N, C-alpha and C positions, 0 to 999 in steps of 0.2 A: 440731919439738919434739914430745915425746910424754910421756904419763903412764906411769911405770914400774910403779906399784903398781896392778894391776887385779884384785886378789883382794877377796872380800867382807870388809867391816870391820864387826864387831859392837860396838855400844855398849850394854853391859848395866848400867852404873852411871852413869846421867845424873843429875846433881844439878840438880833444879829447885827453886830457892829462890823460893817464892811466898808472899806475905803477903795477908791479907784486904784490905788497902788496894789491892793490885794488882787484885784481883777487883772491888772496889767502884768503882774508878776506871774500869776497862775497860768494865764493863757498866752503869755509872751506876745502881747499886743505890740506891734512894731511902731516906733516913732519915726520911721523913714517916711511915712506918708502923713503929713500934717492934717489933711482933711479927714482921713480915717480915724486918726487919733482924737481929733476934735469931735467927731461924731460919737465915738466911744465915750468920751467924757460927758457929752450932752445927754446921751442915753442913760448913763449911770446916774446922773443928777436927777433925771426924770423918774427913774425907777426907785430911787431911795425911799421915797414916801409911800411907795406902793406895795412892796412885799410885806406880807402879813403872815409869817410862818406859824403854823399850828401842828400839833402832834398829839397822838393818842397812843398809849402803849399799855401792855398788860402782861403779867407773868403767868405762865402755864406749866403745869407738870409735864414732863416729856418722857416717853417710854420707847426704848429700843425693842422692837417686836421680835427681833431675831431673824426676820425675813430680809432678803436682799434689798438694801437701800430704803426700807420702809420704817418710818417712825410714827409714833402716835402722840397727838396732842390731847391732853386730858382737861376738859373744861370744868368749871366750878360745878356745873349741873351733874357732872359724872359722865357726860357724853364723851365719846372718843372720836377724834378725827384722824384718820390715817392718810399719810402722804407717801408717795414714792418720790424721794428727794433726789434720785439719780446720784450723780457724782457728789452732790452737795452732802450726802449722808456721811461721807468720810469725816466731815467737820462736825457732825451732830451726834455721832454714835456714843459719845461719852457724856452727853447732856443729861442732867437730872431735871432742869427747868429750862424754858426758853422765854426770851422776851420777844414778843411780837409787837411791831410798831408800824404805824403809818404816819407820815408827815408830808406837809405840803407848803409850797411858797405862797398859796393863797388864791382865792378867786379873782381879786382885783388885778393881781399880776397877770393872770391868764387873760382877762379881758383886754388889758392894754397891749399885750403881745399879739393878740388876734386883730386888734385895731390897727396896729402898725403894719401887719401883713396885708390886711384888706386895703390899705392905702397905697401899697406897693413900696413902703419904706423898708426894703429888704435888709439893708445894712443895719438899721436900727433894731429890726426884729431879730436879727442874728445876734446882736449884742445883748438884747433882752434875754435871749436863750442862754447866753453864757452867764449872765448875771443870775438867772434863776438857778442854773446848775450850781453856782458858787453858794448861793443862799442855802440850797438843799444840802450842800456839803457841810456847811456850818451847823445846820440843824441836826444832821446825822452825827456830828461830833457830840452834841448834847445827849442823843440817845445812847451813844457808845459809853459816855461817862456814867449814865444811869446803871448800865449793865456792869461796868467795871467797879463801881462803888458797891453794888449788891454782892458781887463776887468777892470783893476784898473783905466785906463784913463776915462772910461765911468761910473765908480761908480757901476759896475755890479759885478757879481760873475761868477764862472766857473763850469762846469759839470765835472764828472770824465772822464778819458781817456777811449775811446771805440774803439774797432776794430771788423771788420766783423768776424764772426765765434767764437768770444770769449765768448759772453753771449748767453744763451739759446734763440733760436728763430730768431736770426739774422744770416742768412746763409752766409757761406764763399763764396758761389756763387755770392753774392751781391757785393763782392769786385771788380769784373770787372766793373760793372756800376758805383760804387762809384769813382773808380780811373780814369774812363774815362773823368772826368771833369778837370783832371790835365795834364800838359804836361810832362809825365813821360820820354819822350825821352831826356829831358834836364838833367836828372840825371842817364841816361843809365839804366833804369828799363823797363822791358818788362813783358808781361803776358805769362804764360805757358797755355796749353789747359785746364787744370784743375782749372782755376782761381787762381792759385798760382803765386805770383810774383817772378820774376827772376832779380837779384840774390836772393837766398833763404833767406839770411840775410837781409830782407827788411820788413818793417812794414807799414801798412796803418792804419790810425787812424782818428777819429773825436773828437773834443772837443766843447761843447756848451757853449754860452755866453748868459746872460740875466739878467735883474734886479731882477728877483725872486730867483736867486741862492744866497746862503749865503757864499759859500766857496770862499776864495781868492786864494787858491792854488788847482791845478788839482790833484784830488786823483785817486784811483784805484777802480775797481769793483771786486776785488779778491773774495769777499764773494759770489758772484753769477756767477763767471766765470766758463765756462765748463772745463777749463784746470787747475782749482785751485789745484787739487791734485798732478799734475805733473809739473807744471810751474817752471822753474828754476829761473825766475825773480821775483817771489813772495817773498818778504822779509821774510814773515812768514814761507815759505817753506825752503829757502836757509839757514836761520839762524841755523836751527837745523837738516840739512840733511847731512849725510855722503854719498857722491856719490860713486857709484861702478864704477870702471874704466874698460875699455875694457881689455880683456886678450891680452897680447903681448908677443912676443918672442924677442923683441928688447932689446939687451944687450949693446947698445952703451952708 
């Protein structure tokens, strides 16, 4: 079996229906402080018309090279890109294909976030950060469904969701080479000099597909992620965390 469509697919009109209750529930925003709650609501209403999520994704054949933790991405041109995936390779060694995707909350969201920080509105900037993470989480679900649907049509399963720098041994520096196979300009995403994607609220990921996977739904690798102790998007972390907010003199 093979995947016939291996051209880049751009998603430029992703509908993210997000309510303040979604944000409040996910990050346990306390109602004990009315001023903070009011700031959170005001910031959310300000952000609602600003996030403009976009994504680009593409299927590639994947080859287990037989070398420790090394896998090979095969491009349509026939070129091979080899990566040392470190510990991540345990989740990819059964992959026949991988879905590579980059998605973002958008340039306008980034501009407003920087504007708030430059004005010293640290609490608003903090909530903007949380909102951006939540928007990315929703877009990530869209990418996962694409992989799950394709796997289901083939009678295959899926790997967990993987990103460069998230699991021990797969360096963030590999993000540049990984993302070079996608037309990032079509979603207004660029690289900074330190291999970080711009806008900052942007994620690069891969998901493996193959007949030896048993999972029908894309899971997470939280138990082995290098950011497990601090990640705001880990459900096990956010569910029981009381976030400390930036100090602010804002009395509006």
